[in-house]
C-alpha positions in Angstrom: 17.8 4.6 3.0 17.5 6.8 6.3 14.2 8.8 6.9 15.7 12.0 5.0 16.9 9.9 2.1 13.6 8.3 1.7 12.1 12.0 1.9 14.4 13.4 -0.8 13.1 9.9 -2.7 9.7 11.0 -2.2 9.8 14.8 -2.8 11.8 14.2 -6.5 9.0 11.8 -7.7 6.0 13.6 -6.4 7.8 16.8 -8.4 8.0 14.5 -11.4 4.6 13.8 -11.1 3.9 17.5 -10.9 2.2 17.8 -7.6 2.5 21.0 -5.6 0.3 22.7 -8.0 -2.8 22.1 -6.4 -3.6 21.8 -2.4 -2.7 18.5 -0.8 -3.8 16.4 1.6 -1.3 13.1 2.9 -3.2 10.5 4.1 -0.5 8.0 6.3 -0.4 4.8 8.0 2.4 4.1 10.5 5.8 5.0 10.2 4.2 6.9 6.7 3.2 9.1 9.0 7.4 9.7 10.5 7.8 10.2 6.0 5.4 12.9 6.3 6.6 14.9 8.9 10.1 14.6 7.2 8.8 14.9 3.7 7.2 18.5 4.8 10.1 19.5 6.4 12.8 18.7 3.9 10.6 20.2 1.5 10.5 23.0 4.0 14.1 23.9 4.3 15.0 23.1 0.5 16.2 25.1 -2.0 14.3 22.8 -4.9 10.9 25.5 -5.7 9.1 22.2 -6.9 10.2 20.9 -3.4 9.2 23.5 -1.6 5.7 23.8 -3.6 4.9 20.7 -2.4 4.8 21.7 1.4 3.2 25.3 0.9 0.4 23.2 -0.9 -0.4 20.8 2.4 -3.6 21.8 3.4 -4.2 18.5 6.0 -2.6 15.6 7.2 -4.5 12.3 8.7 -2.7 10.1 10.6 -3.9 6.3 10.7 -1.8 5.0 14.2 1.6 6.7 13.5 4.2 6.2 16.3 4.9 10.0 17.3 6.8 9.1 20.1 9.6 7.0 21.0 7.1 4.1 23.5 5.0 3.5 20.4 8.1 3.4 17.7 9.6 0.9 20.5 6.2 -0.7 20.3 6.1 -1.4 16.6 9.1 -2.9 16.6 8.7 -5.2 19.3 5.6 -6.5 17.9 6.7 -7.0 14.0 10.1 -7.0 14.5 11.8 -8.2 10.5 8.8 -6.0 9.2 9.7 -3.1 10.2 12.9 -2.8 11.3 15.9 -1.0 10.0 19.2 0.5 11.3 17.9 4.0 10.3 14.2 3.4 12.1 16.1 2.0 15.5 18.5 4.7 15.2 15.1 7.0 15.8 14.7 5.0 18.6 17.9 4.5 20.5 18.2 8.2 19.8 15.2 9.8 20.6 16.2 13.5 20.3 15.9 13.0 16.2 11.7 12.0 17.0 11.5 15.0 18.9 13.3 17.2 16.7 11.0 16.1 14.1 7.7 16.7 15.8 9.1 19.5 16.9 9.5 21.2 13.2 6.0 19.4 12.6 4.6 21.5 15.1 5.7 24.3 13.9 5.5 23.9 10.9 1.4 23.3 11.2 1.6 26.9 14.1 2.7 28.6 10.6 0.3 28.0 8.1 -4.0 27.0 7.6 -3.4 23.2 8.4 -5.7 20.8 9.5 -4.3 17.9 11.3 -6.6 14.5 12.5 -4.7 11.4 14.5 -6.7 8.1 14.4 -5.6 5.6 16.8 -6.0 2.1 17.4 -8.6 0.1 20.1 -7.8 -3.4 19.5 -4.8 -5.7 20.2 -2.2 -6.6 17.1 -1.8 -10.1 17.1 -3.5 -10.4 20.6 -0.3 -9.3 22.3 -0.6 -4.9 22.8 -1.6 -2.1 21.9 1.2 -0.5 19.1 0.2 2.8 19.0 -2.1 3.7 21.9 -4.5 7.6 22.3 -0.9 8.7 23.6 1.5 8.0 21.0 -0.8 8.6 17.8 -1.4 12.2 19.4 1.0 13.9 17.1 0.7 17.2 19.9 -1.4 19.9 17.1 -4.3 22.1 17.8 -7.2 21.0 20.4 -8.5 18.4 18.3 -7.7 14.6 20.4 -6.4 11.1 18.2 -10.1 9.4 17.3 -10.4 6.2 18.2 -11.2 3.3 15.5 -12.1 -0.5 16.2 -8.6 -2.3 14.6 -5.5 -2.9 15.6 -2.8 -1.3 13.8 -2.8 -3.7 10.7 -6.6 -2.8 9.5 -7.1 0.4 10.7 -5.5 1.4 7.3 -8.0 -1.3 5.8 -10.9 -0.1 5.4 -14.1 -2.8 3.9 -16.2 -0.5 1.8 -17.4 2.5 1.2 -19.4 2.5 4.5 -16.4 1.6 6.9 -15.8 4.3 9.9 -12.0 5.5 8.6 -13.2 5.3 5.3 -16.7 8.0 5.9 -14.7 9.9 8.5 -11.6 10.5 6.0 -13.5 11.4 3.4 -15.7 14.1 5.7 -12.5 15.8 6.7 -10.9 15.5 3.6 -14.3 18.0 1.3 -14.0 19.9 4.9 -10.1 20.6 3.9 -11.2 21.4 0.0 -14.5 21.3 -0.1 -14.6 22.4 -3.3 -11.9 20.1 -5.3 -13.4 17.1 -3.8 -12.8 14.8 -7.2 -13.9 11.7 -6.1 -16.2 10.3 -7.8 -20.1 10.9 -6.1 -21.5 7.5 -4.9 -24.5 8.2 -6.2 -23.0 8.1 -9.8 -22.8 4.4 -11.6 -19.4 2.9 -11.7 -17.6 -1.2 -11.9 -16.0 -1.5 -8.9 -13.0 -2.5 -9.2 -11.1 -5.8 -8.5 -8.9 -5.9 -5.6 -6.1 -8.5 -7.6 -3.8 -7.2 -4.3 -5.3 -8.8 -1.7 -6.1 -12.4 -1.0 -8.9 -14.1 -2.3 -10.4 -15.4 1.0 -12.2 -18.4 -0.4 -9.0 -20.7 -0.6 -6.7 -19.5 1.8 -4.2 -22.7 1.6 -0.5 -21.6 0.7 1.5 -21.9 -2.6 3.1 -25.1 -1.9 0.2 -26.7 -0.7 -2.1 -25.2 -4.4 1.2 -26.5 -6.2 1.5 -29.8 -4.8 -2.4 -30.7 -5.1 -1.9 -29.6 -8.8 1.2 -31.9 -9.0 3.0 -28.7 -9.6 5.6 -29.6 -6.7 8.6 -29.3 -8.7 7.9 -25.3 -9.5 7.2 -24.2 -5.6 10.8 -22.9 -5.6 10.7 -20.8 -8.5 7.1 -20.5 -8.5 7.5 -18.6 -4.7 10.8 -16.7 -6.2 8.7 -15.6 -9.5 5.3 -13.9 -7.6 8.0 -12.6 -5.2 9.6 -10.5 -7.9 6.5 -9.3 -9.0 5.0 -8.5 -5.3 7.5 -5.9 -4.7 7.7 -4.3 -8.2 3.6 -4.0 -7.7 3.2 -3.1 -3.8 6.6 -0.4 -4.3 5.0 1.0 -6.8 1.8 1.8 -5.0 2.1 5.6 -5.2 2.9 5.4 -8.7 -1.1 5.9 -9.9 -0.6 5.1 -13.3 1.6 2.8 -12.4 -0.5 0.7 -9.9 -3.2 0.8 -13.0 -0.9 -0.5 -15.5 -0.1 -4.0 -12.8 -4.0 -4.1 -11.7 -4.5 -4.4 -15.7 -2.4 -6.5 -16.1 -3.6 -8.9 -13.3 -7.2 -8.6 -13.9 -6.2 -9.6 -17.8 -4.0 -12.8 -16.6 -7.4 -13.9 -14.2 -10.0 -13.4 -17.1 -7.7 -15.6 -19.9 -6.2 -18.5 -17.4 -10.3 -18.9 -15.8 -11.4 -19.2 -19.5 -9.3 -21.3 -21.8 -7.1 -22.9 -18.8 -8.7 -23.6 -15.9 -12.7 -24.0 -17.0 -12.3 -25.5 -20.0 -9.0 -27.4 -19.2 -7.9 -28.2 -15.7 -11.2 -28.8 -15.0 -12.2 -30.7 -18.2 -9.7 -33.0 -17.1 -7.1 -32.1 -19.6 -2.7 -32.9 -18.6 0.3 -31.6 -17.3 1.6 -31.2 -20.5 -1.4 -29.5 -22.6 -2.4 -27.5 -20.0 1.8 -26.1 -19.6 1.1 -25.8 -23.2 -2.0 -23.7 -23.6 -0.7 -21.0 -20.3 2.1 -20.0 -22.8 0.2 -20.1 -26.1 -3.4 -18.7 -24.4 -1.7 -17.1 -22.1 2.3 -15.5 -22.1 2.3 -14.8 -25.2 -0.7 -12.5 -26.2 -0.3 -10.7 -22.5 3.6 -10.4 -22.9 3.0 -9.2 -26.6 0.2 -7.0 -25.8 2.1 -5.2 -22.8 5.3 -5.8 -24.5 5.3 -0.9 -24.7 5.2 -0.9 -21.1 8.4 -3.4 -21.2 6.7 -6.4 -20.1 8.0 -9.4 -20.9 7.0 -13.7 -20.5 8.5 -13.8 -17.3 6.5 -10.6 -16.4 3.4 -12.6 -17.2 5.0 -15.8 -15.6 5.3 -13.7 -12.2 2.2 -11.8 -12.3 0.4 -15.6 -12.8 2.2 -17.2 -9.6 1.5 -14.0 -7.6 -2.7 -14.2 -9.1 -1.9 -18.5 -7.9 -0.4 -17.1 -4.3 -2.8 -14.5 -4.0 -6.1 -17.3 -4.0 -7.5 -15.6 -7.3 -6.7 -18.5 -9.2 -5.8 -22.5 -8.8 -3.8 -25.0 -11.1 -5.9 -28.0 -9.1 -9.6 -29.3 -10.0 -12.2 -27.9 -7.7 
């Protein structure tokens, strides 16, 4: 989609979740910042009341390494050739008037409203090549505040490791300043369970998927396994904005990991069971019961299998002995 098309797509989705009734603070990384500026512009100019309400409800925008200028966008495309490149993004680079017009629209939008804007920029080179978005290109040109430097590169600037990380503490403080009476986050002093992040790779076993399948004598499954985990990964990450959908995916992954570890890995694989026994147990003890459990959410045995290979690729489960 073009930036304009994607903005309309997101606005309709946010409207479906009834956004616009309470103050909104956007926290955006990299090209996500350009999308947020287009969302606000499109919403403001729309005749759809629900879309207009989203723009009017915007109380703040926090940009994490957003390439506001053509030069920084060029750095981004050069550093991540293939990952961020599309005809529509490249058009922004070749026709910088569109980018300048978007920036001017955002500045006018902020000047006419009481909107808090903060920008952050990376201090470390990405892939040891270059700074993708430096202090100058990270500046949206709104207000008197200067972009804040972060000890990170373009990829990890948006990935705080804990609640004590600089970016987490800074963003939390600024949101509290924007919405002092509307903070909904659980207090740090309130007991809570830490949520397992099963979408992030586990650092304990960083073999690639092919190596894992080969070690388990399942190299013949690799092409199928790789295609399966890619399908689940696309659905998992594309639905990141939808809180309820993300929670559903995480719950499914947690159920699969728990069943596989207790019923398959420790009980059978570590016990020396043969491949046919393991395969049969995966079907009867993992795939079948979870497909039934999540059937109301349109899950099938294929969904469970895709997620199982996704967990394997992310190093949360393994098919071979330690």
